BANUVEX-868311 format. One record per residue (C-alpha): residue number from 1; residue in three letters; z, y, x. Coordinates in pm, whole numbers, plus 32768, in hexadecimal, padded with zeros to 4 digits. Example, Ala and Ser with C-alpha at 12.3 -4.5 7.8 and 13.67 -1.06 7.14 Angstrom:
2
 resi resn   pz   py   px
    1  ALA 830C 7E3E 84CE
    2  SER 82CA 7F96 8557
END
This chain:
145
 resi resn   pz   py   px
    1  UNK DA24 431B 9E20
    2  UNK DA03 43CD 9CD4
    3  UNK DA05 4540 9C83
    4  UNK DB19 45BB 9BA1
    5  UNK DB06 46C5 9A96
    6  UNK DA3F 4805 9AB0
    7  UNK DB48 48FE 9B1F
    8  UNK DA80 4A40 9B0A
    9  UNK D930 4AEB 9B1E
   10  UNK D911 4BF4 9C2E
   11  UNK D85D 4D35 9BCF
   12  UNK D805 4E2D 9CE2
   13  UNK D816 4F97 9C73
   14  UNK D7E0 50E9 9D14
   15  UNK D905 5170 9C44
   16  UNK DA37 50AC 9BD5
   17  UNK DA98 51CC 9AF3
   18  UNK D94D 51C5 9A35
   19  UNK D94C 5049 9A22
   20  UNK DAB1 503E 99A2
   21  UNK DA54 5133 988D
   22  UNK D925 505D 982F
   23  UNK D9E3 4F13 9824
   24  UNK DB02 4FB3 9761
   25  UNK DA3C 508A 966A
   26  UNK D902 4FB8 9635
   27  UNK D96C 4E53 967E
   28  UNK DAD6 4E62 9605
   29  UNK DB66 4DE5 974D
   30  UNK DCC8 4E2C 97BC
   31  UNK DD3A 4E90 9916
   32  UNK DDD5 4D6D 99D3
   33  UNK DE7E 4E59 9ACA
   34  UNK DE3F 4FA3 9B75
   35  UNK DD21 4FB3 9C73
   36  UNK DD85 4F6C 9DDB
   37  UNK DCE2 4F79 9F31
   38  UNK DC98 4E34 9FE5
   39  UNK DC41 4EBB A141
   40  UNK DC13 4D60 A1DA
   41  UNK DAF1 4D29 A0E6
   42  UNK DA76 4E93 A0F2
   43  UNK DA9B 4EC7 9F7C
   44  UNK DB69 4F6B 9E6D
   45  UNK DBB7 4E6B 9D5E
   46  UNK DC20 4E68 9BF5
   47  UNK DC31 4D43 9B03
   48  UNK DBF0 4D6B 9990
   49  UNK DC16 4C64 9882
   50  UNK DB17 4C41 976D
   51  UNK DB9F 4C00 9610
   52  UNK DBD5 4A94 95B9
   53  UNK DBD0 49E1 946D
   54  UNK DCD0 490E 93B4
   55  UNK DDEB 496B 949E
   56  UNK DD20 490A 95D1
   57  UNK DCF6 49F9 96F2
   58  UNK DB9A 4A7F 9737
   59  UNK DADA 4A7D 987C
   60  UNK DB5A 4B3C 99A7
   61  UNK DA6B 4C35 9A46
   62  UNK DAA6 4CAD 9BAB
   63  UNK DA1E 4E0C 9BDD
   64  UNK D9D9 4E58 9D4B
   65  UNK D983 4FA8 9DE0
   66  UNK D929 4FD5 9F51
   67  UNK DA37 507B A026
   68  UNK D931 511B A107
   69  UNK D7E1 50F3 A1AF
   70  UNK D858 4FC2 A272
   71  UNK D8C2 4F08 A135
   72  UNK D819 4DB4 A108
   73  UNK D7A6 4E26 9FAE
   74  UNK D71A 4F74 A023
   75  UNK D5C3 4ED3 A04F
   76  UNK D5D6 4E34 9EF6
   77  UNK D61A 4F8A 9E58
   78  UNK D501 5025 9F26
   79  UNK D40E 4F24 9E91
   80  UNK D4AF 4F37 9D37
   81  UNK D524 50A2 9D08
   82  UNK D5B5 505F 9BAF
   83  UNK D672 4F2D 9C2F
   84  UNK D65D 4DD3 9B97
   85  UNK D6CE 4C6B 9BAD
   86  UNK D737 4C25 9D12
   87  UNK D7D2 4AC9 9D08
   88  UNK D873 49B6 9C3B
   89  UNK D9C2 4927 9CA5
   90  UNK DA36 47C2 9C6D
   91  UNK DB8C 472E 9CB2
   92  UNK DBD2 45FD 9D88
   93  UNK DD1F 4552 9DCE
   94  UNK DCEF 454B 9F4A
   95  UNK DC1D 4658 9FF6
   96  UNK DBF8 459B A13E
   97  UNK DB84 445C A091
   98  UNK DA8C 452C 9FC8
   99  UNK DA06 45D8 A100
  100  UNK D9D2 4489 A1AF
  101  UNK D927 43FF A078
  102  UNK D831 4523 A05A
  103  UNK D7E6 4513 A1CF
  104  UNK D7B4 439A A1B3
  105  UNK D6AB 43DF A0AB
  106  UNK D5FF 44C9 A1A1
  107  UNK D660 4605 A0E2
  108  UNK D68B 4749 A1A7
  109  UNK D7F8 47B4 A191
  110  UNK D81D 4925 A1E2
  111  UNK D94A 4944 A2CA
  112  UNK DA99 489B A2D7
  113  UNK DB90 488C A1B6
  114  UNK DC48 49D7 A18E
  115  UNK DD31 4A7B A096
  116  UNK DC7A 4B04 9F66
  117  UNK DCD9 4BF6 9E51
  118  UNK DDB4 4AF6 9D9C
  119  UNK DE81 4AC3 9ED7
  120  UNK DDFC 4964 9F0F
  121  UNK DCFE 48D4 A004
  122  UNK DB8A 4903 9FBE
  123  UNK DA35 48D9 A05F
  124  UNK D8D1 491C 9FEE
  125  UNK D7A0 4839 9FE6
  126  UNK D64B 48D4 A026
  127  UNK D57B 490B 9EEA
  128  UNK D44C 4857 9F7E
  129  UNK D51D 4719 9F75
  130  UNK D5B2 475A 9E1C
  131  UNK D487 477B 9D35
  132  UNK D466 48EF 9D86
  133  UNK D5CF 494F 9D3B
  134  UNK D6C8 49C9 9E40
  135  UNK D7EE 48E2 9DFC
  136  UNK D958 4922 9E4E
  137  UNK DA38 47F2 9E73
  138  UNK DBA7 483E 9E3C
  139  UNK DCD9 4766 9E66
  140  UNK DD86 4752 9D14
  141  UNK DEA6 484B 9D12
  142  UNK DFFD 47AA 9D16
  143  UNK E071 48A0 9C0A
  144  UNK DFA6 4915 9AE0
  145  UNK DF0E 4A71 9AFC
END
């Protein structure tokens, strides 16, 4: 089992609107698509793309805002009122094989695979088992996004 490419970096924010302005005006990022609600995950999501070089695309940033007090990231925002890095997401060709591999290593997988913001299956691995970083594992999308 081998991780694929880094798909995106998740940034929790108390305000998508403010974060979008920052990434656009300060960092030169472009909006990947309009923000949308992902009720199953308890978040509002928007992807931005950082500028690339030499015709290459930049890094994708997933901005996530809690949809309410019961959002899984509500506690993160409470501890980090300005927001901050929430997770890193890596692609894998087969989500079920990846889950079995992580569990075989004794890593704590948080829940069963479910549909994520890219419309493909995901799961998270606890940060205590991933060198302090909450890690999202995502099945490589069948179509480019």
